[in-house]
Steps between C-alpha positions, in 0.01 A plus 500: 500500500681768308343726254437334161677774315811459715503129437465553121794752505718247696406220255587715192838578652559136573387378153740760350786382714432142405473590133164329471454680151768254361272196592281569202132392518422280789186400684341669794607225729864594482429860598256383771761284664759777482256749659419249767874455571564880516200604705405187696137550399325171458139612414428418139245785467752757629779370277275512193394853587852627527595335180192629311578857633852473358356384167261796496789730567682376193777300666411186306430421129218246475513232234213253440549196287179289477416440869846570642581847629864610544654817638827680443634751749584852367820636644409870469181675414679794336 
């Protein structure tokens, strides 16, 4: 498997190309399915780890309404 950092950089480029920031707030499942499609990784633990690292780096805005958590992709960190 590739380096986690390389995977995250590739995912960011792909999300920018697909204009994922225009989706608005969507659930984790949509991003999980897209990450699986792009990388071919099927392990739920690895997918969640990659996503959480992207959230920690600031690539997503997290919104929690009652028990539902939604995320919005940030196109650029600058």
